C-alpha positions as CSV (number, residue, x, y, z in Angstrom):
1,M,-70.9,-76.0,67.1
2,K,-70.4,-74.5,63.6
3,Q,-67.0,-73.9,62.3
4,N,-66.5,-72.1,59.0
5,G,-70.1,-72.7,58.2
6,V,-69.7,-76.5,58.7
7,E,-71.1,-78.5,61.6
8,S,-68.1,-79.7,63.8
9,T,-67.8,-81.5,67.0
10,E,-65.1,-80.9,69.7
11,L,-64.5,-84.2,71.5
12,P,-63.3,-84.1,75.1
13,N,-59.9,-85.4,76.1
14,A,-61.5,-87.7,78.7
15,I,-64.7,-88.3,80.6
16,V,-64.0,-88.6,84.3
17,G,-66.3,-89.4,87.3
18,D,-68.1,-92.1,89.1
19,L,-70.2,-92.5,86.0
20,D,-73.4,-93.3,88.0
21,S,-75.6,-91.3,85.7
22,I,-74.1,-92.0,82.3
23,S,-76.1,-94.3,80.0
24,L,-74.4,-97.4,78.5
25,D,-75.2,-96.1,75.0
26,T,-73.5,-92.7,75.7
27,R,-70.5,-94.4,77.2
28,K,-70.1,-96.7,74.2
29,H,-70.6,-93.8,71.8
30,Y,-67.6,-91.8,73.2
31,E,-65.5,-94.9,73.6
32,G,-66.2,-95.6,69.9
33,L,-64.8,-92.2,69.2
34,N,-61.6,-93.0,71.1
35,V,-62.4,-90.8,74.0
36,T,-60.9,-92.0,77.3
37,V,-63.6,-92.9,79.8
38,I,-62.3,-93.1,83.4
39,E,-64.5,-94.5,86.1
40,D,-63.4,-93.3,89.6
41,P,-65.7,-94.8,92.3
42,D,-64.3,-92.7,95.1
43,Q,-67.3,-91.6,97.2
44,Y,-65.3,-89.1,99.2
45,S,-64.8,-86.8,96.3
46,T,-67.1,-85.2,93.7
47,D,-66.9,-85.5,89.9
48,F,-65.6,-81.9,90.0
49,T,-62.6,-82.7,92.2
50,K,-62.0,-86.0,90.2
51,C,-61.7,-83.9,87.1
52,L,-59.3,-81.5,88.7
53,R,-57.1,-84.5,89.9
54,Y,-57.1,-85.8,86.3
55,L,-56.0,-82.5,84.9
56,K,-53.2,-82.3,87.6
57,A,-52.0,-85.8,86.8
58,N,-52.1,-85.3,83.0
59,I,-51.2,-81.6,82.7
60,Q,-48.4,-82.0,80.1
61,S,-50.6,-84.0,77.7
62,V,-53.5,-81.6,78.2
63,L,-51.3,-78.7,77.4
64,S,-49.8,-80.3,74.4
65,V,-53.2,-81.0,72.9
66,S,-54.4,-77.4,73.7
67,C,-51.3,-75.9,72.1
68,S,-51.6,-77.9,69.0
69,T,-55.3,-77.3,68.4
70,S,-55.9,-73.7,69.6
71,P,-54.9,-70.8,67.3
72,R,-54.1,-68.8,70.5
73,F,-51.1,-71.0,71.2
74,T,-48.8,-70.2,68.3
75,G,-45.6,-70.3,70.3
76,T,-44.0,-72.6,72.9
77,H,-44.0,-70.2,75.9
78,Q,-45.7,-71.5,79.0
79,T,-46.2,-69.9,82.4
80,H,-44.9,-71.9,85.3
81,S,-45.6,-71.8,89.0
82,H,-42.9,-71.4,91.7
83,D,-42.3,-75.1,91.9
84,G,-41.8,-75.4,88.1
85,E,-45.2,-76.9,87.3
86,P,-46.9,-75.5,84.2
87,C,-49.9,-73.2,85.0
88,L,-53.2,-74.3,83.6
89,D,-56.3,-72.1,83.9
90,V,-59.4,-74.3,84.3
91,L,-62.8,-73.1,82.9
92,V,-65.7,-75.1,84.3
93,L,-68.6,-74.9,81.8
94,G,-72.0,-75.2,83.3
95,G,-70.4,-74.6,86.6
96,L,-73.5,-72.8,88.0
97,G,-77.2,-73.1,87.3
98,G,-79.7,-75.8,87.8
99,R,-80.1,-77.2,91.3
100,V,-79.3,-74.8,94.1
101,D,-77.5,-77.4,96.2
102,Q,-75.2,-78.3,93.3
103,A,-74.5,-74.7,92.7
104,F,-73.4,-74.2,96.3
105,S,-71.3,-77.4,96.0
106,Q,-69.5,-75.9,93.0
107,I,-68.9,-72.6,94.9
108,H,-67.6,-74.6,97.9
109,H,-65.2,-76.5,95.7
110,L,-64.1,-73.2,94.0
111,Y,-63.4,-71.7,97.4
112,S,-61.6,-74.7,98.9
113,A,-59.6,-75.6,95.8
114,S,-58.4,-72.0,95.6
115,L,-57.4,-71.7,99.3
116,S,-56.8,-75.1,100.9
117,P,-53.2,-76.4,100.6
118,A,-54.6,-80.0,100.6
119,S,-57.0,-79.2,97.8
120,A,-54.3,-77.3,95.9
121,A,-52.2,-80.5,95.8
122,D,-55.0,-82.1,93.8
123,R,-55.5,-79.4,91.1
124,P,-53.5,-77.7,88.5
125,T,-51.7,-74.4,89.3
126,G,-53.7,-71.6,87.7
127,G,-57.0,-69.8,87.8
128,L,-60.3,-71.6,88.4
129,Y,-63.4,-70.1,86.8
130,L,-67.1,-71.2,86.8
131,I,-68.9,-70.3,83.6
132,S,-72.7,-70.5,83.4
133,E,-75.1,-69.4,80.6
134,E,-75.2,-66.0,82.2
135,S,-72.0,-65.3,84.1
136,I,-68.4,-66.0,84.9
137,T,-67.4,-66.5,88.6
138,F,-64.1,-66.8,90.4
139,L,-62.5,-66.1,93.8
140,L,-60.6,-63.0,94.7
141,H,-57.9,-63.5,97.3
142,E,-57.2,-61.5,100.4
143,G,-55.4,-58.3,99.5
144,E,-55.4,-56.3,96.3
145,N,-57.1,-57.8,93.2
146,T,-57.1,-56.3,89.7
147,I,-59.6,-57.6,87.1
148,L,-59.3,-56.6,83.4
149,T,-62.6,-55.6,82.0
150,P,-61.8,-54.3,78.5
151,G,-64.6,-52.1,77.1
152,G,-66.0,-51.6,80.6
153,S,-65.6,-47.8,80.4
154,L,-68.2,-47.8,77.6
155,L,-70.8,-50.0,79.2
156,D,-72.8,-47.0,80.3
157,A,-72.8,-45.5,76.8
158,Q,-76.1,-45.1,74.8
159,P,-77.5,-46.8,72.8
160,R,-76.6,-50.2,74.1
161,R,-76.6,-52.7,71.3
162,E,-74.7,-56.0,71.6
163,S,-73.9,-58.4,68.8
164,A,-71.1,-60.8,68.0
165,P,-67.8,-59.4,67.0
166,G,-67.6,-58.9,63.2
167,S,-71.4,-58.5,62.8
168,K,-72.8,-55.4,61.2
169,V,-74.8,-52.8,63.1
170,H,-77.9,-51.7,61.1
171,G,-80.3,-48.9,61.5
172,C,-78.2,-46.4,63.5
173,S,-76.3,-43.2,62.9
174,D,-72.5,-43.0,62.6
175,E,-72.2,-42.0,66.2
176,E,-74.4,-45.0,67.3
177,T,-72.4,-47.3,65.1
178,L,-69.1,-46.2,66.7
179,V,-70.5,-46.8,70.2
180,S,-72.1,-50.1,69.2
181,S,-69.0,-51.3,67.4
182,T,-66.9,-50.8,70.5
183,V,-69.4,-52.3,72.9
184,Q,-69.9,-55.4,70.8
185,Q,-66.2,-56.3,71.4
186,C,-66.9,-56.6,75.1
187,Y,-67.1,-60.1,76.5
188,L,-68.7,-58.9,79.8
189,S,-71.9,-57.0,80.6
190,E,-72.0,-54.4,83.3
191,N,-73.6,-56.3,86.2
192,V,-71.3,-57.6,88.9
193,G,-71.5,-59.0,92.4
194,I,-68.9,-59.3,95.2
195,I,-70.0,-62.0,97.6
196,P,-68.4,-62.6,101.1
197,V,-68.0,-66.4,100.9
198,G,-64.9,-66.3,103.1
199,G,-66.7,-64.6,106.1
200,P,-67.1,-61.0,107.0
201,S,-64.8,-58.8,105.0
202,V,-64.0,-55.1,104.5
203,I,-63.6,-54.1,100.9
204,N,-62.5,-51.1,98.8
205,T,-63.4,-50.9,95.2
206,K,-62.4,-48.8,92.1
207,G,-63.9,-48.8,88.6
208,F,-67.5,-49.5,89.5
209,E,-70.6,-47.2,89.3
210,W,-70.9,-47.4,93.1
211,D,-67.4,-47.7,94.6
212,V,-67.0,-48.2,98.3
213,H,-64.3,-47.4,100.9
214,D,-63.7,-49.5,104.0
215,W,-67.1,-51.1,103.5
216,K,-68.0,-54.1,105.6
217,T,-69.7,-57.0,103.8
218,E,-71.1,-60.1,105.3
219,F,-74.1,-62.4,105.1
220,G,-76.8,-61.0,107.4
221,G,-75.4,-57.5,106.7
222,Q,-74.4,-55.8,103.5
223,V,-73.7,-57.7,100.3
224,S,-72.7,-56.0,97.0
225,T,-74.9,-57.2,94.2
226,S,-76.0,-55.5,90.9
227,N,-73.2,-53.1,90.8
228,H,-72.0,-51.9,87.4
229,I,-68.6,-52.0,85.8
230,R,-67.5,-48.5,84.6
231,A,-63.8,-49.0,83.7
232,D,-61.5,-51.1,81.5
233,M,-59.9,-52.4,84.7
234,V,-61.4,-52.7,88.1
235,E,-59.8,-53.1,91.5
236,V,-61.1,-54.9,94.7
237,I,-59.1,-54.8,97.9
238,T,-60.5,-57.2,100.5
239,T,-59.5,-58.4,103.9
240,K,-61.0,-61.9,103.3
241,P,-61.5,-64.0,100.1
242,V,-64.7,-62.9,98.2
243,L,-66.5,-64.4,95.2
244,F,-66.5,-62.2,92.1
245,T,-69.2,-62.8,89.6
246,V,-69.9,-60.8,86.4
247,E,-72.5,-61.1,83.7
248,L,-71.4,-62.2,80.3
249,A,-72.2,-60.0,77.2
250,N,-75.5,-60.9,75.6
251,W,-73.9,-62.2,72.4
252,L,-72.0,-64.8,74.5
253,K,-75.1,-66.1,76.3
254,F,-76.5,-69.4,75.0
255,A,-80.1,-68.0,75.0
256,G,-78.9,-64.9,73.1
257,K,-77.0,-66.5,70.3
258,R,-76.3,-70.1,69.2
259,V,-72.7,-70.6,68.1
């Protein structure tokens, strides 16, 4: 990663797992940098759930480090759950992609961790998001769900030019520059899918190019893929939990821009 034009390295708080695939040199490298390496040999849980358990058990220390190092956290306010535990949103980088069976495993854990009371006891209170090179994916619960998609109302504008915030747009008219300058602030692209991972569901949507009303979705039947965001806030009402996946803006994709 480059920060202020200088190469910088963000070290993890900890490395957690059964460590069956880590090389000795890699382990020694991080231990030499004072990174905590925790070997958990439990074969009845995956590295994913082991990391969630670690975050749950160390939530105060994780939050204190995040607040002291991130410019977003300039105050002391924290959101708490009903039982008084601080809320911690978890972003799983590389959560999808690669082997298909591992991708399904991640989706399974996302589903169970978000819904199962037993799984909830082993993870922090807060949102859980899978982030791949292309998309961000999370679970929508039964009932009404509102997703903020700033800039979504302009995603169908022409011409479509995407670049990192702060970069200049060259070779276009004033009108094109205005459109491009707005679109480049978007963190999401237009493509979205709503997947019925919780079983057959009936959904109602608002803010998409193709909205539906009382629309039954299920594997083996109808599944909503390749829909398009057309509002700065979209709504999904569902009778069962569904997976919501949306494409990242091109400037955020690893293949599109190295940061």
